[in-house]
C-alpha positions as CSV (number, residue, x, y, z in Angstrom):
1,M,-28.5,-33.8,55.4
2,K,-29.3,-30.4,56.8
3,P,-30.9,-27.9,54.3
4,E,-28.0,-25.4,54.8
5,F,-25.4,-28.0,53.9
6,R,-27.5,-29.0,50.8
7,L,-27.7,-25.4,49.7
8,Q,-24.0,-24.9,50.3
9,N,-23.2,-28.0,48.2
10,I,-25.5,-26.8,45.4
11,I,-23.8,-23.3,45.4
12,K,-20.3,-24.9,45.5
13,E,-21.2,-27.3,42.7
14,G,-22.6,-24.5,40.6
15,L,-19.5,-22.3,41.0
16,N,-17.2,-25.2,40.2
17,D,-19.2,-26.0,37.0
18,T,-19.3,-22.3,36.1
19,F,-15.5,-22.2,36.3
20,L,-15.1,-25.4,34.3
21,I,-17.5,-24.1,31.6
22,W,-15.6,-20.8,31.6
23,K,-12.3,-22.6,31.1
24,S,-13.7,-24.9,28.5
25,E,-15.1,-22.0,26.5
26,L,-11.7,-20.3,26.5
27,K,-10.1,-23.4,25.2
28,N,-12.7,-23.6,22.5
29,V,-12.0,-20.1,21.5
30,F,-8.2,-20.5,21.3
31,A,-8.6,-23.9,19.5
32,D,-10.7,-22.5,16.7
33,T,-8.9,-20.5,14.1
34,G,-12.1,-19.0,12.7
35,V,-13.2,-17.7,16.1
36,M,-9.7,-16.3,16.8
37,I,-10.0,-14.3,13.5
38,F,-13.3,-12.8,14.5
39,F,-12.3,-12.2,18.2
40,F,-8.8,-10.8,17.6
41,L,-7.8,-10.2,14.0
42,V,-10.9,-8.4,12.8
43,P,-11.1,-6.0,15.8
44,F,-7.4,-5.3,15.3
45,I,-7.4,-4.8,11.5
46,Y,-10.8,-3.2,10.8
47,P,-10.4,-0.1,13.0
48,L,-7.0,0.5,11.6
49,L,-8.3,0.0,8.0
50,Y,-11.1,2.5,8.4
51,A,-9.0,5.0,10.3
52,F,-6.3,4.8,7.6
53,I,-8.9,5.4,4.8
54,Y,-10.4,8.5,6.4
55,N,-7.2,9.7,8.2
56,N,-6.8,12.8,6.1
57,E,-10.3,13.8,7.0
58,L,-10.6,16.1,4.0
59,V,-9.7,16.2,0.3
60,R,-7.4,19.0,-0.7
61,E,-7.0,20.3,-4.3
62,A,-9.6,18.1,-5.8
63,K,-9.3,18.4,-9.6
64,M,-11.9,20.4,-11.4
65,V,-12.4,21.4,-15.1
66,V,-14.3,24.5,-16.2
67,V,-16.7,25.0,-19.1
68,D,-16.9,28.8,-19.3
69,Q,-19.6,29.7,-21.8
70,S,-19.6,33.3,-20.6
71,N,-15.9,33.9,-21.1
72,S,-16.1,37.3,-19.3
73,S,-13.9,39.0,-16.8
74,L,-16.5,38.3,-14.1
75,S,-16.7,34.5,-14.9
76,R,-12.9,34.3,-15.0
77,K,-12.7,36.0,-11.7
78,Y,-15.2,33.5,-10.2
79,V,-13.1,30.6,-11.5
80,R,-10.0,32.1,-10.0
81,M,-11.7,32.5,-6.6
82,I,-12.6,28.8,-6.7
83,D,-9.1,27.8,-7.7
84,A,-7.7,29.9,-4.8
85,T,-9.5,27.8,-2.2
86,A,-7.6,25.0,-0.4
87,D,-10.0,22.3,-1.4
88,V,-10.2,22.7,-5.3
89,K,-7.6,22.9,-8.0
90,V,-8.8,23.9,-11.5
91,V,-6.8,21.8,-13.9
92,G,-8.1,23.0,-17.2
93,A,-10.8,24.7,-19.3
94,C,-12.9,22.8,-21.9
95,A,-14.7,24.1,-24.9
96,D,-17.9,22.0,-24.2
97,M,-19.4,19.5,-21.8
98,E,-18.4,16.5,-24.0
99,E,-14.7,17.3,-23.6
100,A,-15.2,17.8,-19.9
101,K,-16.9,14.5,-19.5
102,R,-14.1,12.7,-21.3
103,M,-11.7,14.2,-18.7
104,L,-13.9,12.8,-15.9
105,D,-13.9,9.4,-17.6
106,T,-10.1,9.3,-17.7
107,K,-9.9,10.5,-14.1
108,Q,-8.0,13.7,-15.2
109,A,-10.6,15.5,-13.1
110,Y,-13.4,14.7,-10.7
111,G,-15.7,17.7,-11.1
112,I,-17.1,20.0,-13.8
113,L,-18.1,23.6,-13.3
114,L,-20.4,24.9,-16.1
115,V,-20.7,28.8,-16.2
116,P,-23.6,29.8,-18.4
117,S,-23.3,32.3,-21.3
118,D,-25.4,34.9,-19.6
119,F,-23.5,34.8,-16.3
120,S,-21.9,38.2,-16.4
121,K,-25.0,39.9,-18.0
122,D,-27.4,38.6,-15.4
123,L,-25.2,39.7,-12.5
124,H,-24.6,43.2,-13.8
125,A,-28.4,43.5,-14.5
126,G,-29.1,42.5,-10.8
127,R,-30.6,39.2,-11.8
128,Q,-29.9,35.8,-10.2
129,T,-27.8,33.4,-12.3
130,T,-27.2,29.7,-12.1
131,V,-23.9,27.9,-12.1
132,S,-24.0,24.1,-12.6
133,L,-21.7,21.8,-10.7
134,Y,-21.1,18.2,-11.7
135,S,-19.1,15.8,-9.5
136,D,-17.7,12.3,-9.7
137,M,-19.7,10.6,-6.8
138,S,-17.2,7.8,-6.4
139,S,-16.3,9.7,-3.2
140,L,-18.5,12.0,-1.3
141,L,-15.3,13.9,-0.3
142,F,-15.0,15.2,-3.8
143,Y,-18.6,16.5,-3.9
144,K,-18.1,18.1,-0.5
145,A,-14.9,19.9,-1.6
146,F,-16.5,21.2,-4.9
147,L,-19.7,22.3,-3.3
148,L,-18.1,24.2,-0.4
149,S,-15.6,26.0,-2.6
150,A,-18.2,27.0,-5.2
151,T,-20.6,28.2,-2.5
152,E,-18.0,30.3,-0.7
153,A,-16.7,31.8,-4.0
154,S,-20.3,32.6,-4.9
155,F,-20.9,34.5,-1.6
156,E,-17.7,36.5,-2.0
157,L,-18.4,37.4,-5.6
158,G,-22.0,38.3,-4.8
159,K,-20.8,40.8,-2.2
160,E,-18.5,42.5,-4.7
161,V,-21.2,42.7,-7.4
162,R,-23.6,44.1,-4.9
163,M,-21.1,46.8,-3.8
164,H,-20.5,47.6,-7.5
165,N,-24.2,47.9,-8.4
166,N,-25.1,49.8,-5.2
167,P,-22.3,52.3,-4.4
168,V,-22.6,54.1,-1.1
169,S,-20.8,57.0,0.5
170,T,-18.7,55.3,3.2
171,E,-17.0,52.0,3.8
172,K,-19.1,51.4,6.9
173,L,-22.3,51.7,4.9
174,E,-20.7,49.5,2.2
175,Q,-20.1,46.7,4.8
176,I,-23.7,47.0,6.1
177,T,-25.0,46.7,2.5
178,V,-23.2,43.6,1.5
179,N,-23.1,41.9,5.0
180,P,-26.0,43.3,7.2
181,I,-25.7,40.3,9.6
182,P,-22.1,39.2,10.1
183,Y,-21.8,35.5,10.9
184,E,-19.0,33.1,11.7
185,S,-19.3,29.3,11.3
186,V,-17.9,27.4,14.2
187,T,-17.8,23.6,13.9
188,L,-18.3,21.9,17.3
189,F,-16.5,18.7,18.2
190,N,-15.3,18.1,14.6
191,T,-13.1,21.1,13.7
192,Q,-12.1,19.8,10.3
193,N,-15.6,18.7,9.2
194,G,-13.9,15.4,8.5
195,F,-15.4,11.9,7.9
196,A,-13.1,10.1,10.3
197,S,-14.1,12.1,13.4
198,F,-17.8,11.3,13.0
199,L,-17.8,8.0,11.2
200,V,-15.0,6.0,12.7
201,P,-16.2,6.1,16.3
202,A,-19.5,4.5,15.2
203,I,-17.7,1.8,13.2
204,L,-15.5,1.0,16.3
205,I,-18.6,0.3,18.4
206,L,-20.3,-1.7,15.6
207,V,-17.2,-3.9,15.2
208,I,-17.5,-5.0,18.8
209,Q,-21.1,-6.2,18.4
210,Q,-20.6,-7.8,14.9
211,T,-17.4,-9.8,15.9
212,L,-19.1,-11.1,19.0
213,V,-22.1,-12.2,17.1
214,L,-20.0,-13.9,14.4
215,G,-17.5,-15.5,16.8
216,I,-20.1,-16.8,19.3
217,G,-22.4,-17.9,16.5
218,M,-19.5,-19.9,15.0
219,L,-18.8,-21.5,18.4
220,G,-22.5,-22.5,18.6
221,G,-22.6,-23.9,15.1
222,T,-19.4,-25.9,15.8
223,A,-20.8,-27.3,19.1
224,R,-23.9,-28.6,17.2
225,E,-21.7,-30.2,14.5
226,K,-19.5,-31.9,17.0
227,N,-22.3,-33.0,19.4
228,R,-23.5,-36.5,18.9
229,F,-27.2,-35.4,19.1
230,H,-26.6,-32.1,17.2
231,T,-27.6,-30.0,20.3
232,L,-26.0,-26.9,21.6
233,V,-25.3,-28.5,25.1
234,P,-22.9,-31.4,25.4
235,V,-23.9,-34.5,27.4
236,S,-22.0,-33.8,30.6
237,K,-22.9,-33.4,34.3
238,H,-21.2,-30.0,34.3
239,F,-23.5,-28.7,31.7
240,N,-26.6,-29.5,33.7
241,G,-27.7,-26.0,34.7
242,T,-28.9,-23.0,32.7
243,L,-27.3,-20.3,34.8
244,R,-23.9,-21.9,35.1
245,I,-23.7,-22.3,31.3
246,V,-24.8,-18.7,30.5
247,F,-22.5,-17.2,33.2
248,G,-19.6,-19.4,32.3
249,K,-19.7,-18.6,28.6
250,S,-20.4,-14.9,29.1
251,L,-17.5,-14.5,31.5
252,A,-15.2,-16.1,29.0
253,Y,-16.2,-13.6,26.3
254,L,-16.1,-10.7,28.8
255,V,-12.5,-11.4,29.8
256,L,-11.4,-11.5,26.1
257,Y,-13.3,-8.4,25.1
258,I,-12.1,-6.2,27.8
259,L,-8.8,-6.3,26.0
260,V,-10.5,-5.9,22.6
261,C,-12.4,-2.8,23.8
262,G,-9.3,-1.3,25.2
263,W,-7.6,-1.5,21.8
264,T,-10.6,-0.6,19.7
265,L,-12.1,2.3,21.8
266,V,-9.0,3.8,23.5
267,V,-5.8,2.9,21.6
268,V,-7.1,3.3,18.0
269,P,-8.6,6.8,18.5
270,K,-5.4,7.9,20.2
271,L,-3.2,6.6,17.3
272,F,-5.2,8.6,14.7
273,G,-5.9,11.7,16.7
274,L,-9.6,11.2,16.9
275,P,-11.6,13.2,19.5
276,Q,-11.4,11.6,23.0
277,L,-13.2,13.8,25.5
278,A,-14.6,11.0,27.7
279,S,-13.3,10.5,31.2
280,P,-12.0,6.9,31.8
281,F,-14.7,6.3,34.4
282,T,-17.6,7.5,32.2
283,L,-16.4,5.5,29.2
284,T,-15.9,2.3,31.3
285,M,-19.3,2.6,33.0
286,F,-21.0,3.1,29.6
287,I,-19.2,0.3,27.7
288,L,-19.8,-2.3,30.5
289,P,-23.6,-2.6,29.8
290,Y,-23.0,-2.4,26.1
291,L,-20.5,-5.3,26.3
292,F,-22.9,-7.4,28.4
293,A,-25.8,-6.6,26.0
294,C,-23.8,-7.7,23.0
295,I,-22.6,-10.9,24.6
296,F,-26.1,-12.0,25.7
297,F,-27.5,-10.9,22.3
298,A,-24.8,-13.1,20.6
299,I,-25.4,-16.0,22.9
300,T,-29.1,-15.9,22.1
301,L,-28.5,-15.8,18.4
302,S,-26.0,-18.7,18.6
303,G,-28.8,-21.0,19.8
304,F,-30.2,-20.8,16.2
305,M,-27.0,-21.5,14.4
306,V,-26.9,-25.0,12.9
307,S,-23.4,-24.9,11.4
308,R,-20.2,-22.9,11.5
309,E,-21.0,-21.1,8.3
310,S,-24.5,-19.9,9.3
311,P,-23.4,-16.7,11.2
312,M,-21.3,-15.5,8.2
313,M,-24.2,-16.1,5.8
314,I,-26.8,-14.4,8.1
315,F,-25.1,-11.6,9.9
316,V,-22.2,-10.2,7.8
317,F,-24.4,-8.2,5.5
318,T,-26.2,-6.5,8.4
319,S,-23.3,-4.2,9.2
320,V,-24.1,-1.5,6.7
321,F,-27.8,-1.7,7.7
322,L,-27.0,-1.3,11.4
323,L,-24.7,1.6,10.7
324,F,-27.5,3.4,8.8
325,I,-30.2,2.9,11.4
326,S,-27.9,3.9,14.3
327,G,-28.5,7.5,13.3
328,I,-24.9,8.4,12.5
329,S,-24.4,8.1,8.8
330,W,-28.1,8.9,8.2
331,P,-30.1,11.4,10.2
332,M,-32.3,9.8,12.8
333,H,-35.2,12.0,12.1
334,S,-35.2,10.9,8.5
335,I,-35.5,7.2,9.4
336,P,-39.0,5.7,9.3
337,S,-40.5,4.8,12.7
338,F,-40.6,1.1,11.9
339,W,-36.9,1.0,11.1
340,K,-36.1,3.3,14.0
341,A,-37.9,0.9,16.4
342,T,-36.1,-2.1,14.7
343,G,-32.7,-0.4,15.3
344,Y,-33.3,-0.3,19.1
345,L,-33.5,-4.1,19.2
346,F,-29.8,-4.1,18.6
347,P,-27.3,-3.0,21.2
348,S,-25.3,-1.1,18.5
349,T,-27.9,1.6,18.1
350,P,-27.8,3.0,21.7
351,G,-24.2,2.0,21.9
352,V,-23.2,4.1,18.9
353,Q,-25.3,7.1,19.9
354,G,-24.1,7.1,23.5
355,F,-20.4,6.4,22.7
356,V,-20.2,9.2,20.1
357,R,-21.7,11.7,22.5
358,I,-19.4,10.6,25.3
359,N,-16.2,10.3,23.5
360,T,-16.6,13.0,20.8
361,M,-18.7,15.6,22.7
362,G,-17.6,14.9,26.3
363,A,-21.1,14.0,27.5
364,T,-21.6,12.6,31.0
365,L,-23.6,9.5,32.0
366,N,-26.5,11.8,33.0
367,E,-26.5,13.3,29.5
368,V,-26.7,9.9,27.8
369,A,-29.1,8.5,30.5
370,A,-31.6,7.2,27.8
371,E,-29.0,5.2,25.9
372,Y,-27.4,4.0,29.2
373,K,-30.7,2.7,30.6
374,L,-31.7,1.1,27.3
375,L,-28.4,-0.8,27.3
376,W,-29.1,-2.2,30.7
377,V,-32.7,-3.1,29.6
378,Q,-31.2,-4.9,26.6
379,T,-28.8,-6.7,28.9
380,G,-31.6,-8.0,31.1
381,F,-33.8,-9.0,28.2
382,Y,-31.1,-10.8,26.2
383,F,-29.8,-12.5,29.4
384,L,-33.3,-14.0,29.8
385,T,-33.5,-15.0,26.2
386,S,-30.1,-16.6,26.3
387,C,-31.2,-18.5,29.4
388,L,-34.3,-19.7,27.6
389,V,-32.3,-20.8,24.6
390,Y,-30.0,-22.9,26.8
391,R,-32.8,-24.2,29.0
392,F,-34.5,-25.5,25.9
393,Q,-31.3,-27.1,24.6
394,I,-30.7,-28.8,28.0
395,I,-34.2,-30.3,28.0
396,R,-33.8,-31.4,24.4
397,S,-30.4,-32.9,25.1
398,R,-31.9,-34.9,28.1
399,R,-34.8,-36.1,26.0
400,L,-32.6,-37.3,23.2
401,V,-30.3,-39.1,25.7
402,H,-33.3,-40.7,27.4
403,Q,-34.7,-41.8,24.0
404,Q,-31.3,-43.3,23.1
405,Y,-31.2,-45.1,26.5
406,Q,-34.7,-46.5,26.0
407,Y,-33.8,-47.6,22.5
408,M,-30.7,-49.4,23.7
409,K,-32.6,-50.9,26.5
410,A,-35.3,-52.2,24.2
411,K,-32.7,-53.5,21.8
412,H,-30.9,-55.4,24.6
413,K,-34.2,-57.0,25.7
414,T,-35.0,-58.3,22.3
415,K,-31.6,-60.1,22.2
């Protein structure tokens, strides 16, 4: 046979086997209820769940009680200024801290404002005073509402006290005295300072990686359990090449997760009014290497799963850890170097950072070039590791089949 015909037959056989493996993997996915839950139900439910939880973005009229030990006109004015803000509602005044704590215990209030007895005297004497704020930390939204309202009221009251203690001749001089450098706070990309706008996009990206890892890991564990020799690769002539196995399986997951990504990254943010500043082309070009990196990363890990339950026992708890080291819920500069480097082993870290900047801030691919390049590097690296995993499994499967053949042959001779 001529070399060109032999090469042509090899390529044709490889493409046919890749197609058969792709079709077989799709059948395995739709035949496994557990995998269907991870691939479809979880990506459908989790984004909706988190978006519903944080949909209001802010807490309005958080309940606060006041312990006013000063009981002066100035302290009462300060309490009224806090109560007038949109975020806090003063629901009562307590005689002491013990009574206020009991109201927190019974959830009649979620914060306590303690005004010291020398509050008015210190302010009129030009001295700094201290107001204590206590918050129920069952939700950071309560703490944020109380702190912002108390701080804003303190600034406003401080201006009035300064004008009263330092009278000037004209209104213009009065404004310069109390506010020498006027400032205006403008929140970029998150106008409400809400949790949903900054946290939910990171969760959406993380859900894609985690469901792929759990679903593909479950498929790998199931394959081992069903295989006669407990190997990842079945004994079949179609599963006789590393590239055709990796390409066939990865294409099956890619086809399924194109739909999942459309729902998770496009439809869900639109349903809940989250920021969407990315152009469709930029978003597609960025998500493509992220999806490939997650798929090959999951295929690599699936080679080490010995049962269906292994992925759930090993990977489920890592979600919170990965969210922290992504630099979204915890500042990246505050993360130790070791954990920062560990984070970049996972596709979710550059994926979260890049997606948030693209979708929330309208960044281009050039502006997220570091994350984009890292995702392609991870794609290449995990593609090689997944090939090594399946190459090892093919060799092991062949060796076990050969040992079984030799054993049966020897047994037949003895008879």
